[in-house]
N, C-alpha and C positions, 0 to 999 in steps of 0.2 A: 639501417646504412651505416656502415661499423667505423667506428674510429668518430663519428660526430658528437662535437661538444655542443654544451649549450652556448647559444650567442645570440644576438639581436640585430638586426639589418635596421637602419635608421634613415629615414630620410628630412633631412634638417636645414634650414634656412636660417641665419643668424648668427649672433657672437657665442661661439662656445666657449669653454672652460678647456684647456691641456695643458699639457707639461711634454716638455722634449728635454731626454738625457742626454750627456755628452757620450755616455758609453756604446759599443757599437757590438753586435752579435753577430755573428753571422746566422743564413738563415737555414736551419736543418731539413734535410730534405725528407723527401716523402718517404722512402725507406729508413728515417732515423738518422742518417749519416750527417753531418755538417759537411755542407757547401759554402764556398766563397765566390763561385763561378755562376755567371748566369746560363742556363739551360737552353741547350740548343743543339737538338735531339739529332742522332744521327742513324735513325730508320730512316731506311730507304724500301720500296716495292721494285724489284726488279721482276720486268714482264718480259723474260726470257725464261725457256725453258733448263731447268737445272743440269740440260744435259751438256748447255753449251758455254761451258767454264771459261772456255778458251774466250768466247765471244763477249762474256760477263770483261771479262780484264778489258777489254776496250771500248767499251760500252759505258758513256756515261749514268748516272744514277734515273730512274725513271723518273722520280720528282723526290725531291728532298722535303721531308717531315718539318717546316718552320714554323709553327706556327707561332713563336713565340717573337720571333723576330719579325711576325708579321703585324703585331698588335705593340711593339716598344719592348715586348719581353715584360711578363707579370715578377717573375723570380728576383728579387732586389733582396740585397739586405737588411734585416730591418735593425732598429734600434733596439735594445735591453730597458725596460723602464725601470727606475727605482720607485719605492714607496714614496713620492714625494708628493705635496699638494698639488693639484692640477691647478694653475692659473687661468684668466681670461684673455681672449683675442690671439693677434699673430703672436709670435716669437720676436726675440727685442732685435734680432736681424729682418723682421718684415717679412719673414717667410709664411707661408699657407700652411697648411694641416698635410703631413706626410706619414706614409706608413711608419709605423714604428711609437708616433705619438701616442700621448695617453689624453683621451678627455673625462671630464667628467659629466656624462649625461646628464646626473640630477639638475648639476649644474647648470648645464645648457640648454635643456631642454622646458626647465620647469621654474616657476617663479613663486617669490616668498605669497603671492595671493593666486597661483595657481597650482596646484600639483597632480593636473589632470592631463590626459592627450583626449582628444573624442575621435569617436568611429562614427561611421553615416548614419546609423541609426539614434544617433543623440547617447549614446553610450558612452559613460566615462571611465577610462583607461589610467588607473594611479601610477605613480611613480614605483613605487615597488612591486608591479606587475612585471618590470622590465629584465626584474632584477636575474641574473644567471642565462639572459638571452643576449643572442647575436643580433644587434639592429643593422638596419640599411636606411640612411637619412636617405630621403630620396626628395630633391628641391626640382619642381615643375613651377613654370611659369603660370600663371592665371590663365592667361590668353593662347596661348600657343602659336601667338605669331612670329616668335623668334624662333621658334624650331621650324627647321625647313621641312615642308609637306605636312605639318602637324603632327608629327613623329609622335609626340606624347602619348596618342594613344597606343601607337606601338609598343614603345617602352613601358609602359603601362600594363599591357596585355601581358608579356613577356614576364616582367614581375609577378602580374597575377599568378601565372601557372605555376611559378617558383614556389609564390606563397603558399596558394593551397595544397599542393604537394608536400609541402614542409610543415603544414597547419597542424596533423597529428603528434609531430613531434613534441610539440609547446616549448620551444628553445629559439625559437626565432619571432621576430619584429619588423617590421617597415613603419615609420614614421612618415609622413608627408609634410613638407613643408614647402607651402605656395610661396613664391617667389613673387612680387611686384611688375607689373610689365616694366617699369623704369626705373632705371637707377641715377643715384643723387646728380644732380646735373643736365638730365636730360629730361626732353618734352615728353610728358605722358601720351601714351598710342591712346585718341580718344576711343570710347567706346559707349554704346545707346544702351550697354546691357549693365543692370546694377551687379558691382564686383561680387557681392555675399550671393545672390544667387547663380551667377558665375561658377562661383569658389562649390556651391554647394552641387551644381549640375556634376562639374569635376569628379568629386568626392563620391558621388552617388555610387558608381560603378568599383569603387577601392575597398577592398574588403579590411583594410588596415586601419592603422589609427594616424591621428594626424595634430599638428600644432594649429589650436582654433584660430580660425580666420580672423576673429574679433580681434586677435593679441596679436596685433600689427609689429609692435616693438620688440615681441619676442621673434618674430618670423624675420625681420630685418637682422636683430641683432644677433642669429643664429647665421644667418647666411654672410655677414659681414666679417664673422669672429672665422670660419672656415674656408673661405675662398674668396677669389676674385672672379666676377663674371668673364672679364675679357682674357681669362687665363683658362677659365672651363666654361665650355657651352652649353650650354641647357638642354635637356634634364642630367642634373648632376647627384651621384650617387656617393655613398660613404657607407662603409663597411666597417663597423665597431664590436670586438669581441663583449666577451662578461665582463673583463677586466677594463673595458673602456681603451683598450689600443686598438689602433686605426690599424685594419687589415688591409684596407683597399681605398684608394679614393679616386673620383673622377670617371676612372675608366671600367667600373665595373659593371657597366652596361654589356660588353664586349664576353664577362667572364658568363654572364647569366645567359645570354644567347648561344655560347658555346658550351655550355657546361650543362647549366638550367640547375634542376634541384640538385644531381648530383655532385655539383661543387663545393655546396654546404659543407663547413663555415667557410667559403668562397677566401679562404688563406691562401696563401703562395705556398703553402705547404702540401694542402690539399690539392689545389691545380697541380703542383709539381706530380702529384702520388698519380693524377687522372692520366698525364701526360704520358708516365714513364709506363703506365699501360697501353694506352697507344702507341707507343715506340715499340712495347712488346708485339702487340699486336701486326704491326707494320713489318718489321723483323721476321717473324713465324705467322704469317697468316695461312688461316684456316677458315671454312664455313662457320666454325663454330666460334672462334675468336673473333671474327668480323659481324657475324650475325647473333651470336646466342649472348643469353647473360645470365648471372647468377641466379635470376628468377624464373628464365625461359630458356626451350630448347627447341623452338618450332617455330614455325611461319604460320602465317594463317592465308585459307581461300578465301575466294569471294564468296562463300559461301558461310564461311565462320568457322570452317575447320582448322585444327591445329594440324599442322603437317610436320614431321620431324625432320629435324635440319640435316640427323645424321642420312635420311633418305634420299638426299642430293649431294653425298660426296664424292661419289665418281660421277657425275656429270659435270657439264659447263655450266657452270650459272653466270648468269647477268645482273648484276645489281642497278638496276634503273632509277635512278634519282628523278622523281617527278612533281614538277613543281604546278600545282594549281591554279595559280595565277597567271603563267607563262608557258603552255602545256606546247611542246613541239608533236604537235602531229604528223608531221613528216616520220619524225623520226618511230613514234609510235605504230605509223603503218608498216612503216619499212620492219621494224621488227617482228610484228605481228607476222608478214607474209617468209622473213626467215623462219620462223617458229613454225608455221605448216609446212615450209619445204623439210624440215628439218625431222617434224613428226612421222611425215613420209617414210623418208630416210630411215626412222626408228635411230635415230642420232639422241643420245643423253644431253638434253638441253631443258633451261630452267629460267624462268625470269621472277624474280623477288623485287618486286618494287618499292621503293622508299620514299613516302609523301614528305618532302621537306615542308616545315611548319610555315606559314605567313599568316603574318597578323594583318594584314593589308584584307583577308578575303574574311569577307562575312561565313559564319558559320562553318570554318575551316573544313571539321570535321565531318561533319553532312557533306560538301563537297566532295572530299575525299571518297566519302562512302559510295556517293552516286557515282564516282567516277570507276571505282574500282570493280564495281559491280559490272561494267559493261568490259572490264579485262577476262582473258583467261588465264592471267597470271596468280603470283602466290604475292606476299606484302609481308612485310613487317609493321605489328600492331600501330595503329598510328598514335603518335606521342611517344613512342618508346622510347626509351633512353639511347639504345642503340644508334637511334638517327642520326642524333646531335655527333656521336663520337665519330659514325663514318663520315660526317660532312667535316668532320675535324682530321680526320687521315688520308681522306682524299681532296683536302684542300675546294670544299664547293664553295662559291659565293652564294650568298643572303639575299641576291635580286634576281635570279637566275639569268643576270647576265652572260658569265661565265660556265658554257656547259659542255667544256670539252672534256670534263670528266663526267658527265649524266650517265653514260654507262661504262660501268666496269666489270671488267669478266674475269672469274675467279673459275682456272680450269678445274681440270678431276684431279683430285686430293690437293688441291690448292698448290698444281705443280706451276704455274704462274699466276700472276694476278697486272691484268692489264686496263690502267684507267684511260686511257684512250681507244675503248671499244667502238663507242659511237662514230670515231672517225674511220676504223677500220671495217664496221659493219655500213654504213652508209654508203664509201665509194666502192669495196673488194666485195658484198655481201654475201651470196652464200658462199663464194670462193675462197674467204680469208675463214672460214671455221676451222678448229674451234677459234677464231678470232685472237690469236699469240700473236706475237709481235715477230716470234720465229716464223709463222706460216705470212704475216707481210714480205720478209725477207725472203722469202721464196719465191713468192709471187713478183715481189720487185727485181729479183736476180734472174730469174727467170725472164722476164719482161724486155729486160737489154741485152741480156748474155748473146742473143742472135743480132745485136748493133753490129756492121761492120763500117768500117772508115768509108769503105768507096759509096755508102749507102746514105752519105750526107748533103753531098751536091752534085751537081753534073762537075765530069770530069774536066769538062774545059773551064770551066769556072777560073776566073782570072784573082792570084794573091799577092799583094803586094806588102813590102815591110813597112814599117812605120816611118823609115827614114826615107823609102822612097827607092833606094838603089836597087833592091832585090824584088821581082817580081817574077812568080811561077804559076803555072796552072795547076788545078789539083791533081790532076793524073799525075802530075811528077813527084808527087810526094808517097805515093805508093810505095810500099816496100820499107818505108822508114818509121819509128819511132815518131807519135804524134801526140802531141799536151793540148788538150782544148780548153781554153777558159772561157766563160759565158761571164760577160759582165755589163753593166747597164750605161747609157751612154754620157749621163749624170756622173761620170767616173769621181770628180775630185769630192762630193759630196758625199758619194755613197760609200766607194771602194776603199778611199786613202785616208780613213779614221785612224786614229793612234792605235785602237784597239781592233781594227777591221784583221779579219782571216788572209786577206789579201795582203795587209802592209805585214803580217808575220810569214807569209808563206813564199810572197814574190822573190824577197832578196835571196833565201836559196834557191830558189828554183832559177833566179839569174845566175849566180856563181856554180852549178851545176850546170848550167847550158854552156857557160864560156868555157868550162873544164874541159867539156867532152867535147866540145867543137872540133870537128875534123879526126874525131877518134871512131872508135868502133861503136861508142857509147853516147853516138850524139845523137840528140833530138830535137825535133822542130817544135815551135811553140805557134799556135795558132791565135789571135786574141777575137772572138766572136760579138760585137756589139749591136747591143738589142737598146732599143730605144724607151727612155726610161720616163717620158713623159707620159706614155701611153699604154707602158706595159707590153706592147705589141711588135710584132718584128717589120712596121712600116721601114719604108726606104730612108734612110740617113741620105745626106748630101755629105761623105766621109772627106770630099776634097776641100770642102770650107767649112766645115762643121766646128763647132767649140771642141765636140768631142776628139777631133784629131788632133786638135790644138792639146787636151789634157794629155793625151796618148804621150805627145812627143814632152810634154813638159816631164811627165812622170818617169818615162824611159827612152829617153833620147839618144842611150847608149846602149838598147838593145833592140837589134835589127828584125825580131819576130814580124811575122805574120799576121797580118789585119784583114777581117773581113765582116760583113753584114749579118745579123739573124736571118733578115729578108734572104738572102743568099741561100740558106738551108733547105733542103726539102723535107727535114723530121723539125717538130717544135722539141728542142734540146731541155727547156724547161717545164715537160709536164713531167710529174710523178706521182706515186699512190699519195706521198705523203706531204705532199705540196701542194694536194688540187686546188685547195679551198683558202690558198694564201693571196690574199693583194698584192699588187708589185712593189708597194713598197716594203712588203717583206722581204723579197728579193734583193732590191736595191741593200740591204745592208749584207749582203754576203754576196759568196761569188761561186760558181758552180766549174767543175772541172772532168774534162773524160780523156781518159788516156787509153791509147791504140798501140799494139804491138806493132813490130814489123811485120805480122801476116794481116793487118788492120780488125784485129779483133780486139772487143771493148776489155780492157784488162783494170780499169778504175775509173769510179766514177761516184762523187762526193759534193758536197755544199760545205762541206769544213774540212777543207785538205789541211794533211799535217807532214810534216818533213821527216817519215821514222826510218829511209834507208837509201845510199848513197845510190842504189842502182833505181835505174826507172822500171817501174812510176813511182819512186820513192816513198812506199808503204810495204811494211813487212808482211800485212796481214792480206787474207782473201778478200774476193768481192764479197763475200757473204758478211763476213766480219765485218768490214767497212760498211757495207749496207746496215747491220746493226746498230754500229756506233752512230752512222749520221742520224739514224730515227728515231734511237732516244734525245742526242741533242737538239733536231726537228721539236719533238713533244714538249720539251724542256723549254723552248721558245713561244708555245705556245700561251 
């Protein structure tokens, strides 16, 4: 690994000795420049063809790389320390250990009567053996009742992977500090297990060092010195470099989980550097930047063959993020069917499986191998560093609950990257090939272009205005410009929030409606009400419902027409990109349909903007707005 210093990772509990200086130096960025601001990567993947430049301008980015904000940010300014003597305990103002503080590990971990740590084979590790290393102090409760779902095994397993990967460097160590299961003033949890035996059972699977369990005084002192339990939920980790400077506090788990051994020495500078690499890969995606590493330019087959990544550059490649503990059998089956059809059509299509590491699964690698043997696809090597990097770039969850990015499509020569490939494939199937957002736009616009105003309901359907003074049959509106607005019956709760789309759009629509009334530019507005309780078009009592009262309260000055969705012959709320949304999702937005004087659909969107004074108040085409709203819809997943 390039640029890795000698550091030590120590897990500690007890009173530590540290100093805190008043001088503050800015954190150097990974590239070597000085930066005082928090990292907020501006990289985005655009899931659109490069040829659609105009559409890009109207589209929201596919997804922002917001890794730092996800965990509160790793990049913070650090305090430059002077070579003053470290002192014990909290600072004078009672604050706990922070980044940039200096601690004396010898004074913290050792005592006049004990100059060693222990390993699970009873080997003693002397204090001088930590010199020049990065140390993680790893605090773990003895019984684990204070860690939800007994996740201490998961934490330890992740740390064990990192420890074993870094072991050959001989510049890294972990120190376990077992915490008593109760704090001062609390009633201890009863246990029939001998504490010493419980410690030995816990420590037996750990390859690193520990403060002897018998030295309870040191363990309590170390914990009390470094943090308070009410401020840092266990297990707790601190990263200390070879000079005694604190590099990370408490939230080290997220760094290990996201970066693994590649994050060593786990400093902000190193994390900053890796995030910059992620950002570059996101801005200029290719199969090489996404799949390859300095040590590897291939993927593997289920027979163990190495397949060069270059051989796939001109194909459509699906990156399938696979959770062994929560497999999506339906997606796997549908993906296999699509592969079979595309193979018969001689279309260039490959699937690369990325197995997501999960420490809850026993013999995870063995399980991956067994599953992979049943797949006709390619894969990244298990535990390859690129797996974590792809998880970061595509913001995959760790528990398998968020699967919207489970299938990422990379177009030929990386012309497009579509993180929502699963949605496209499952709903549109083979018709969506090559599974680009442009193809979905084509399918969506072709689907609605044939929609005409006279297809919506019976010509003799009666429409009334909100105030009740106007009443017309539907056929009397033929030949006029019509704006349909789909709303939910619980209007005040869902439509009229301070930041809702309707709150922003409606005033402008009102103003333009009043300005054009009686002129050649006039248009009519029909508000279509959908039952919010069931998400269906069941009949509502419009005359006596709270719905009508809400309408009158909100728009008493507008004599727009109102009708029920149950009077429509078509379900206007259906759409390719809304197909799996719950009713509550639709209630947070609203949809508009605009028809010109010939009854042709000229606008359809869930996120209306007012960009043009001429009806339908949008300067772009139906395709451009569809592309823009697709981006917005996917961002709301």
